[in-house]
C-alpha positions in Angstrom: 95.8 100.0 117.8 97.9 100.9 120.8 100.6 102.9 120.3 103.0 100.1 122.3 102.6 97.6 120.2 101.0 95.5 122.1 97.0 96.0 120.9 98.7 94.8 117.5 99.9 91.5 119.0 96.8 91.0 120.2 95.1 91.3 117.0 96.9 88.7 114.8 96.7 86.5 117.8 93.4 86.9 118.1 92.7 86.7 114.3 95.3 83.4 113.9 93.0 81.5 116.4 90.0 82.6 114.5 91.7 81.3 111.4 92.7 78.2 113.2 89.1 77.3 114.5 87.4 78.4 111.3 89.7 75.9 109.3 89.0 72.9 111.6 84.8 74.0 112.2 81.9 72.2 110.1 80.5 74.3 106.9 77.3 75.3 109.1 79.7 76.4 112.0 81.9 78.2 109.3 79.0 80.2 107.7 77.9 81.6 111.4 81.6 83.0 112.2 82.3 84.8 109.4 81.0 88.3 110.9 83.4 87.8 113.8 86.0 86.4 111.5 85.9 90.0 109.1 85.7 92.2 112.6 89.0 90.5 113.3 90.1 90.8 110.1 89.7 94.8 110.1 91.3 95.0 113.7 94.6 92.9 112.3 94.3 95.1 108.5 94.9 98.1 110.8 97.7 96.6 113.1 99.2 95.3 109.8 98.7 98.9 108.1 100.7 100.4 111.5 103.8 98.0 111.8 103.8 98.5 107.7 104.8 102.3 108.5 106.9 101.7 112.1 108.5 98.2 111.3 107.9 97.0 108.1 110.1 93.6 108.9 107.5 92.9 111.7 105.3 93.1 109.2 106.5 91.0 107.0 106.8 88.5 110.0 103.1 88.5 110.5 102.1 87.8 107.3 99.1 84.8 106.6 100.4 81.7 104.8 99.3 81.9 101.1 97.8 78.4 101.9 95.5 79.8 104.8 94.8 83.0 103.1 93.0 81.1 100.4 91.1 78.8 102.3 89.3 81.8 104.1 86.1 82.9 102.4 86.3 85.9 100.1 84.7 88.2 102.6 88.2 87.5 105.1 90.0 87.9 102.3 89.3 90.7 101.2 90.2 92.6 104.5 93.9 91.0 103.7 96.9 91.3 101.9 97.3 90.3 98.9 100.5 88.9 97.3 101.8 90.6 94.0 104.7 89.6 91.9 105.1 91.9 89.0 106.8 95.3 87.6 106.3 98.3 89.8 108.3 101.6 90.1 109.6 102.5 93.3 109.7 106.4 93.7 110.6 109.0 96.3 108.5 111.7 96.9 110.4 115.3 98.7 108.5 117.3 100.4 110.2 121.0 100.8 109.3 123.6 102.9 112.5 125.9 102.7 110.6 128.6 104.1 110.1 126.9 107.6 113.8 124.5 107.0 111.7 121.5 107.1 111.8 118.6 104.3 110.2 115.3 104.1 110.2 112.2 102.2 107.9 109.6 101.4 108.5 106.5 99.3 105.9 105.4 96.8 105.2 102.4 94.5 103.9 102.7 91.3 101.8 98.8 90.6 99.3 98.9 87.3 99.1 102.7 87.4 98.3 103.2 91.1 100.6 104.7 93.3 101.0 103.1 97.2 102.7 104.1 99.7 106.0 102.1 100.1 107.5 100.0 102.9 110.1 98.4 102.0 111.3 94.8 104.2 113.7 93.6 101.8 114.9 90.0 101.9 116.8 90.2 98.9 117.7 92.8 95.9 118.5 96.6 95.9 115.8 99.2 95.5 116.7 101.7 92.6 114.7 104.3 92.6 112.0 106.1 89.3 113.3 102.4 87.5 111.2 99.5 86.4 111.8 96.7 89.1 110.6 92.9 89.4 108.8 93.0 92.7 107.7 90.6 95.0 105.6 91.6 98.1 102.2 92.3 99.4 99.1 95.3 98.8 96.7 96.2 101.5 94.8 99.1 100.5 97.2 101.9 99.3 100.1 100.1 101.2 102.9 98.1 99.4 104.8 95.7 101.5 107.9 95.2 99.3 109.6 92.0 100.1 112.1 91.4 96.9 113.3 93.9 94.2 115.7 93.2 91.0 116.2 95.7 88.0 113.8 94.8 85.3 115.4 93.5 82.1 113.1 95.2 80.3 113.8 98.9 82.0 
């Protein structure tokens, strides 16, 4: 992935082109396209994680529409973001090195007992830390792109 972001857009464009061709192809041709699609999906995956870290709003603009994602084979979908709608607990972790005068923080989202790196790209809602929230977003490996959050009535 290029630091300039150019490689990222190339990864998205190549995957988008492959997806379009795959969905138009016949069944026999599709079977022959899966290897290339998996390779392109992996490049896109790495580019999307990079955008989630550096520009979550841009990452949100590069999500694959649900109707397209579900039309792709499992070998490809397994390398893609998956939608999540449910209860999560956003948290902030603070790392202090007082002896060096340094402090860092990181956001995480607890989903189903798993702690994921949180990348907020909120379209709607307010993020309240350490409280259950109804969240909508996309999970990709150890990362969660948060699009909506609202306080859970059960919290």
